[in-house]
N, C-alpha and C positions, 0 to 999 in steps of 0.2 A: 542393556538395551538390544532391540533385535534389529539386526542389520540384514537379516536374511530373504527379507520380502521378496518375491515375485515381481518384475517390473510391471506385469500386467494387472497387478493389484493397483497400481497408483496411476491416477490420471488426472487430466485438468478439463476444465468446462469454461465455455465461452457463450455469451449471449448478447442480444441487441437491447434486451430489457434488464431493469434492476433484478426481476424476478430471478436470474440467474445465481445471484449471489446467494441464495438459500441452498444451492446445492453444495456448497462447502460444507455443511453439515452432514453429508453422506460420507459414507465409509468410503476410503479409497479416494476420496477426492481432495487433492491438497492445493487446489488453486482454483478459484471462480473469478472469472472476469468478465464484467459489464462494459462491453464495447460502445462506451458512449462517446458522441462527440459534443466538445463544451459549446455552448451558446458563445458567439461572436465577442458578446459583451465580457464573459469571463476571460475568454482568449487574450482580449485585449487589456484588461485590468493584470493578468497576470505576466503579461510582455513588459507593462509598465512598472510593475515591482522589481522584474529582472532589471530593467534599464537604470533603476536608481543605483545598481552598482554595489550594493551594501549586503552585508551578510545577515540579513533581518531574521528573527526567530522568535517563535512564541511556542512556549511549553506549559502545559497546566494539566491538573488532575479535575475531572467534573464528575461531580455525584450527579447521576441521571435517573430519570424516571420516564418509564415507557409512556406515561399519560401526558407529558410535557414536553414542549422542545426544550432542548438545552439552551442556557444562557451564555452566549459567548462575549459578554461585555468587553469592549477593548481588545478583541482579537486582531493580532499584528497591526496594533495601533499607530505603527509608524506610515502604514500606507491608507490611514483612513481618508485622506484628502484625496486620493485618486479616484479617478472616475470608475464606476464599477465595484466599489467598495461595498455596498450594501448587497448586491447581489451575490458576491463572494461569500459574505458571512452568512447570507442565506443558504448557500448552498453548502456550506461546512455544515452547518446547522443540522440541514437535511440528512447529510451522509452520518452525522453523529447519531441522529434520531434511528435512521435505519439500521446502522450498526448495533445499536441499543436493544430495539426490539427483537433483531434475529438472534441474538444472543442471549436475551435476558440480562442484560448486565445492570449492575447497580453504579459501577464506577469505571470511567473511561480516561485512560491516558491520551492526550493529544500533542502532537508536535506538527508544527509548521516551520518550515526551514526553506531559505534561499541558498542555493548551493553553487558552486561556480567548480566544483570538483566532485570525483567520487567520494563519497561517505564511508561505504564500504566496499573498496576494490576487491576484495577475494570472496570468491563462491563460498557460502555458508549457509547454514539452516538457523531459523529462529526459534530460541527456547523460550516461545511464549506459546498459548494455545491458538490464536488466530490473529493474524492483524490486518488492518486496512491501509492499503497504499494506492496513493492517486497523485499525478503529476499535474499539475495545472500547467506548467511551461517546462519545455524540455522534454527530453527522452525519460522514459519510465525505466523500471528495473528489468535487469537482464535475469532469464531464468533457464533452467535446463529440464528437459523430458527425464523420467526416470531412465537410468542406464546410460545416460550421456556422460556420467563421470563417476569415478569411484567413491563412493560415500566416505570409505575408510581414511582416503587421502586427499580430500577437499582441499588443503593448504597447498598440495604439491604437484595434484594432477590436474593439468589444463586441457578442457577438452577441446576439440576443433572448432574453429571458429563458425564452421557452417550448422553446429548443433546450438548455437546460442539462440535463445528466443528473446523477444524484447518487448515490453509493454509499450503502448503508444500514450502521448499527452491526451489528459481528460478520460482514458480507460480507468474504471475502479477495479481494483483487484483485491481478493480476500486471500492471503496466504496462510495456510495451516501450518503451524509450526510443530516443534517435538513435544510441546508439553500439551497438545489435545490429547485426551484420553483414547487410546488405541491407535494413536498416529507416532508413536514411537519408531524411530527410525526410518519415517518417511516423511519429515518436514520438507517443503519445497527448497530446493537448492537454487540460490538466486544470489546476487551481486548489484551494487550500484552501477549505472552505464558507465561505459569509458568514455574519455573525452573530457573537455572543460566547459561543454555548454551548460549555460545557467538554468536551474531549474527551481521551481516552486514545488516543493514536496509537502504532502499532508501524510501522517501517519496516525492510526488509532491502535490502541491496545486495550484488549479487556483485562482490567485490574480485579474486579470483584464481580 
């Protein structure tokens, strides 16, 4: 694994339209963020889910087709009676379809979780090609610019607090991992946000 990359080779991109997500396909980009603001209906739904105070989760593998919207029957079924549920399912379906189209995926792993604390509290890199993350409620993942921490000592080396970047609720992020061809040693360094604020987190992984 090549850990000797120059920091100037690795960077992140941000934009106000979903088109920015295509930038993750470019060499050197290990994070692309669509800085979207959730519609009020989705914000309200996510807060209602958090207020249930239950560790809800939905995990599934979806066989996808670029020509069809994914079928997400029974998605997070415990929340099906809450106002805004249909809009939420439609939004998740759109994100799965966009992710599928961008990567040419045939199979996608979907995880939805209600979290009351950090899931991955230590800074780390993902050993996947590219992962989509978005928090419908609560803070998003924390991440580091290249050079803010020694990659060789991720478990021991703690970066200064003022170097830690944070995704916001509603933002859609594509995080390039170590298994993206040509990105070895350059996966985005990130972790779950600190604190115990409730989150409704969606993650998508390219499986095939």
